[in-house]
N, C-alpha and C positions, 0 to 999 in steps of 0.2 A: 504493500500500499504506500509505503513511504517512497518507494523507487518511482512508483507511478506518479506521485505528486511531483517529485523532482523533474520527472521527464516532462510533465505537463507545463511545469514552470520554464523549463528551457525552452520548450516549443513556442510558449507565448513570448518569451523574450526575444526569440529569433523572428517570431510573426511581427513584433512590434518594430524590430529593426528593419525588415523588409518592407513594412508598410511606410515607414518614413522614407527610405529610399525611393518607393513609388511615388509618393507625394512630391519629392524634390525633383524627380524628373518630369512629372506632369505639370508642375509649375513652371518648369523651363520651357515647356511647349505652349501653354495657354495661361492666361491669367488666373491668379488664385481664385478670384470672384467667380469666374466663369466655371472654373473646375468644381467649386463647391456647390453651385446652382445646379450643375449636371448631376452631381452625386446625390442631390436632394430630389432627384427625379424629373426636374424640369426638361422640357424637350430643347434640343439644341437651337431650334430655330427662336426659341424664347429668351436665348442668352445673348442674341445679337442686337447690336443698336444700330440704327440707321439715322444718319444725319442728312438733313436736306438743306 
């Protein structure tokens, strides 16, 4: 049981690191505000801004 707990903690730590790396890469490609809106389920078109 203790071994499983340690494995779970290690897996969660690795997942956290990978999620941060993914975020960093994503924010290099698109603005953070747009990425956050897309993650919330907004349609990509709704994140666009049109200036006339």
